[in-house]
N, C-alpha and C positions, 0 to 999 in steps of 0.2 A: 504495498499498502505507499500510494506515493506522500511524500509529506509537503504539506500552505497549509503557509503560516504569514499572515498578512491581518495589516493594520493600515487605521484609519492613524492622520496626524492629530496628537493630546490636542483637547480646548482646553484654551484660557480661561476660565471661568471668572471672571470680572464685570457679565450679567448674563441676563435667562440665552438659552439657545435662539439662537434662529434657523429662519430655513437652510441658508449655507452649512449650517451646522447638518441638519438636518439629509440632505443631500449627499452628502458625504456619507455618515453613517450608513445610509440608506443602499449606497454604493456599494462600500465595502459590504455589508452584509450581504448583500445579492452572488460577488463574488466566493463571502466563504460558506452559503446555503447551498450554491455552486457546486464545489469542489468537496463539501460534505457529500452532497446526494450522487457525485460521480466515483465516490467513495475513497477517497485523499482522506489521508489524514488529517483533518483541516483544526489548527488555533489564529481566533480573529479576536486582534483583541485593540480597545480603544481605551477613553480615559480621561484627564480632567493633568493638562501641566498647574503647581500651583503655589509655584514662589516667584519670587519678582518683584522689582519697585515697585510697580503695579502695583499688586496684589496688598505689597505695604499699605500706599499711599491709597488705596479704596478701603482698606479694614479699618486705619486710623480715621477716615473720613467718616465710616459707620460708628465709629465707638469703639469698636470688637474689637479680639482681640485675632493676627492673621489667619490660625489656622479653626477659629467660630466661623469667619469670613467665607471661607474656600469652603469648607463642611455643608455651611449652607448651600454655597452659590452651587457644589460640582452635585447636588441632590437634586436640582434643577437637570441634570444630565443626565445623570440614572434615570431619572422618571421618565425624560426623552425614548431613553433609549427602549424600556421598559413598553412606552405608550405604541411605537412604533416597531413594535416586536424584535427588536435587534439582538440577533442568537452570539455576540460576544461571549467569547470565551474566560474570558475575563475584560470588568473592566480598572482600569490600572490609576491611583495615584499618586501623583512624586509625592506626595507625602509619608507613601507607604513606608517605612519600616524596609523593607526587603530590596524596595527600590535606592534608599537610600545609602545600603552597605553595595549595592552595586556601581552605582555613582561615584561611590569614594576609592571601589574597590578596581575601578576602570583609570580616575585621575592618578592610582598609583601604578600601572602601569604603563601611564602615557609620561610621567615621570621618570620611569624608570627610566624607556626608552628614551629620554636627554631631549625630551619634546617639549616640557615644559619649567620655563625660569624666570623671575623677580625683577618685576621695573617696575616702572612709573606712565598710567597711563596717562595722558591728555589729548582728547577728541570732543567730538561729540556725539552727541546719544540720546535716541530716544527712547522716553518713557512707556509709550504705547506699544511700539515698534517691539522693547526691548531689543535694540539692534545701535551698533555703531557706524554710523556715517561717515566716510571722508570727507574735506572741504568739498571737493567735487564733484560729487555728488548731490550737493544740498540745491537747493530753490529757495529764491529770495524773495519773499510775498512783495506786494506792494506798499507793506507800513515796514521793511527793513528785516522780519520774518524769516532766519532760516526755519527750512521745513526739510523733512526727509523724503525720498522721490514716494513715497505712499501720502504725503500729506500731511504727518503727525510731524509737532511743533519740536524738535533740538537742541540740548540745552548742551554749554561743554562743560567738561567735569574733569576731572584733575587726582587721578585717587593714587597709591599703591596696588598695584594690580601683580599677579601672575599671568604670563605672557604664556600661546602656544604655540611652535614652531610654524605655524599655517603655513607662512611660502615655502618650506620644504616640501611642501606635499605637489606645488604649482605641476613639475613634471608626471609622477606619475598619476594625478589629477588625469590629467592629459591624456596619457594612454590611457586610462579606465576608458576615458569616453569614447577614445580612436579604437579602441581594442571591443568594449561593450558600449556600441551606437543604441542598444535600446537600453540601454539603464538610467536613464531621463528618459520619458516618456511626458506629451508626446514628443516628435523631434526637432519642435521648433523653443521648445522648454531646456535638449539638451542645447542647441546651439548657445541658446541665454547665457548657460554658462557655459561652457565653451572661450567664449570670445570677454564674459566674465573673468574666468582664469587669465585669459591669454594677456591680457593687462598689464596680469602681476598679479599677487598674492604677498600680503600683509601679514605680520603676525598676528593672530589673536588673542586680546586679553583677555579671561577663563574667571576672572576674580572680585568682588564687590568687595571694598571698606565702608563705603558711604550707609549700608543698611546691614541688616542679619537674616533677614528672612531667604533664608535657603538654606542647602545643602553643605556644615562648612567642610570647608576643604582642609585633609588630613594635613595632621604636623604642621598647621597656619593658623594658629588662635586670629580670629578677627576678619579672617574671608570667609565668605561664601560663595558658590559657585557660581557664572552666570546663568542667566537661568538658563542658554540653549544646551547649553555643559552637561545640565542635568537633565533636562527635559528630552534630548536626543537620545539617552542612556538608556528611558520606557520601557523602547524595541527591546533590550538585550534586560531586561533586569526580567521577565517570564523564562528564562531558559533556563536559571540558575547559575549565570556565568557568577561568580570564578567556577563555584562547585563542581564536584564529579557531578556528567553528565550533560552537562551542559550542552555539546551541543547535540543534540537532540530534538530540538525548539529550533536553531538560530542555524544558520543564517535566516533572515527572515527571507518569504520569498515577493513581498511585494510591501511597499508601503506606498497607501493611499491618501496626499495630499493636498490641499489648497496652492496654486501657482503661486501665489504673496510667499510661500516660505518654502519655495523650494531652492532659492539661496543657501539655505542651513541646511535643506536634508540632502542636494547633492554634491555640495562643496567641503562644509564643517563635519554633518557626520561620517560621510568614509576615511574623511582624514587620519577622523580622533579613531576609527575601525585599526589603520593602518598601522597608527601609533601604536595600538596596542595591540597588531600583530594579529586581528580577530577577521573572521571572515566579512564581508562584507554582502550589503543586502543585494538578490538577484536583481530590484529593480524599484527607481521610485515614479511614481505617475500624479505628478500636478495638473490637478482636472480641473476647471475653470471657478467663472464665481456665478450663481441664479442672482441675473440681476432683479430689479421692481420697476417697472418703465426706465429702463436705460442703464439705472446706478445701479453703484455695488451698495448693497444696502450695510447701516451704521449708526450709531444709536443718534449722533448730530447729525444727520438727514431728515429723521424719523419717519424714517420711510422702512425701520424693521417689520417684518412678519414671522411669526411663532407658528410653530409647526405645532400645534399640543392645539392650538385655535383650527385648524386648516386641517389635524386629524377627527374631531370632533363633528366638520362640518360637514365634510366629502368619504370621510372612511381611510381609516388606517389604509387598508389595502391600497385601494384606487390613490391615495396620495403616492402613495410608493411607485403605483403604477406610472403615473404620470412623470414626476422627478426623473424615470429611470428610461422614459421613454420620448421625453419630448425633448430633451436637452441629449445632445450629440457630446460624451462624456470626454474633456478633456478642452473642449470651448466653452464660454460663456453664452448661458440660458435664458430666456425672460421666462419667469413664470408670471400669471396675469391670473384672476379667480375664473374669470370667463372661460378660460382654457383650460382650465381642470374640467369643469363642467361641459365643455365640448368633448371630451376627451371618454369621458365615462358612458359618456351616454352615446357616441359613437361608436368609442372599438371596446368598450366592455359590454353597456348592454347588446347594443346592437349587434354588434359580429359575433364577439368569441359570446352572452351571453343567451343573444338570439339562437344562434349553434345549436347549444349543449339543451338548452329548454325545451326549442321544439321536438331534439330527436328524443328524447328522455320520457318526450310526456306522448309521443308516437309509439315509444316502445311500450311505456306504462298501458297504452288503452288496447297494443293492436298483439302483443307477445309476452304478456299474463305477467308482469311486470320483471320480466328478465333477460340476461340478453341473447338475442334471437338467431339464429343458424348464418352460418358463418359459408357458407356456400351451396352452388357449385357458384362463384367468383368467376366475372367478365370481366372483358377487355378494360373497360370501363371502374371496375375495382382495385384491381391489379397497381392500372396508370395514377388513380389515387394515394394509393400507399407505397405504390412507388417515387412520387412526389413530398410526401411526406417524409420517408425515408432518412433523407440528408438535413430533419432537419437538427438531431444529434448533432451532428458532427458541424454544420455549421455554427451552433450555440456555443460546441467546446472552442471553435475556433475564435469567436466576439467575447469569450471568457477567456482565450489567452491574452488576444487586445485589448484587454480592459474595455467594453466597450461594449453597457447594458442593453446599449439604444438597440445596435446592428443586433445584437442576440429575437430582440422581441419584435424589429423587423422581420426577423424571417419567422417569426411564430405565425404574426398576423399575418403573412407569406400564406399562410396552411390553413388558418382559418380564413381565409378568404376561400381556396382551394375547396374548404370542407361543404360552404354554403357553396358554393357554386358546383358543384359535384349535385348535392343535395337536390338542388333545384332543378342541373338537367336530368337526373333521375325520377323526383318526384311521387317518391315512397305514397304518400297520402295518397296521387293519383293509382298507383301503383296495387294498393291495395285493395282496389273493386274489380281489380283485373287476372292479377300476378299478384295473391299473398305470400308468396316462396319468396319471389324474388322482392317481393319491399321488404323482405323481413332481411336479406342480406343486404339492401343499400342501408339499411338504418345502424346493421352490425358493424359494414366499415365505418358508417359516421361515428357511431360509440369508440370505434379503437381509433378511428387518427383522436376524438377528444380526448382519447384518454392521455394517447402520447404528446399532445400539448396538453394537457394539465400539470405531464409530470414536469415539463420542462418551465410552467409559467409558476413552479414550486417557488425557484427564489425570487422569487420578483411579490407574487403575492400569496406568501404560501397557507391564509388564512378561505384563502377563498378558492385556491387548486386542492388543496385538502378536502374542505365541503367537494367538490365537484367530482375528486376520484373518488370519496365516500361513496356518490348515486351513480358510480361509475362498477363501484361494489369488488372496489380494491382491497379492501379490510375498510379496517380502523383509523382517525384518525392520526398521523404520526409528522415529527418532522425532520423527517430526511431514511435512509435504511431500510432492508426487506421490503417489500413488497413495490414501494417508492423510489427507489430508488432510480439512476440511469442506466442503473443490470439487467431493469426491465423491461428498456425503452424497447427492447425487439421483440419483447411476448406476445401475448396477441390475449383478449377477451375467450372467456372459457363458457359459449355457449350454453344457456339454460341456468347460469349463477346468477341467483335470487335477487334484485337491486331493489334500495328502499323507492318511496317514494318521489318521486321531480320535486324539487321546489330553486327556486327560482336562485342566485348564485349575484347575481348581478342587475341591480335594481336601477333602473333609471334615478337620475338625478334630478331636483330642479329646485329652483332658488325659492327657500323658503320666504314663505308671505309675512312679513310684514302689519302689522295693528294699526292703520291709522293715530 
């Protein structure tokens, strides 16, 4: 059984989750669920990054301790994962004791390699980004304020600091990008990282003394680790490194992150691991933003959309489906209330929902509510099966490419094919002239719906499993057994009793408001 370890970028909990957080964790959940159902030994990590000056300042404003602050904020992200049916194996917090131990062990290993030294830091720092910027990176506003490329204000910082010899890894990183061109995806993100490294890397300040909310630097009282040194190590923590057996969990196959943090993951993180002589993750995928009327969501713009409210309004599975299907993963995508409603009615209620409902209702009425006979099959039946057969291969390829949208496109192409098959063969009309042939048509439609439902599970686990229940494939499950992709090539068994059919994908209508 092959190993599949996938992570999200852990969220910075200085506010409630927004739809961008939901998008990333839903997409990564799709990846993890798909891998599990495809028989891979899967581990899915998400969590919260809870240290740094920004958190310390927010806690001070709230007049509580930093730990109390992050306990409250992190709980909102856990609740989001629960509400959105996220099948994580661990929700890590950088305040966890085992994470502290791993981060300090990594620091010690990098120090032993001669890649950490003490010096004085003077430069521009963005508290909001928790990032350092060179003078040439900055933008000067009309009022003379210096801003980071992200638009956040920077401040001049002077303090004693431990530095990491990042400059030493310029050539190793360029060699990595050349030898593994899929290390950073999509390809435009790799090109950005290569260009950044080619301009020259400066050593990186990796400790702070101006505040104490962070992981203590081993053997250096008064210093806490730079928040990105701490946060990136979270991916290694679940392996148990440096304790025996860590190789069973590391390296990660894939880090799924937002495009705004690619530099930290594609430059700092592999350099840290190279220094510590540890294996690198397989790939880093930087996805785009979910935009609200063309703008990135932010508290300052007041355009934050909270996923919990969307789940309440549209349902969890329809929201998951919309975010996975409507946005090309890797590019920015637009969200709108109206677009979700249109997708629910067109794709779910009209296409798949109507296909399943009319097929299963005809079977219930005419086949004693049992799987009908499967033959003799005609050329039309065999042609339909031949059209549906490659769907598993195509969705596997989409999974490897980290493109849930392509996987769902392939599935919905088959939904259209089965609908066309039903319309062309008209089992409702055949029932009057050739009932045996009508049974065979219904069998092949039901069998194709079974295969579609199997592959829909990673996107819409509750709805897909309800549909599989109605097709007689066993009790509700989360994967494995008779609902794994290993059963894709199997066939429904004629005569299997079926439960009474019920609609899985109701139409959505805007709730009426009182005058």
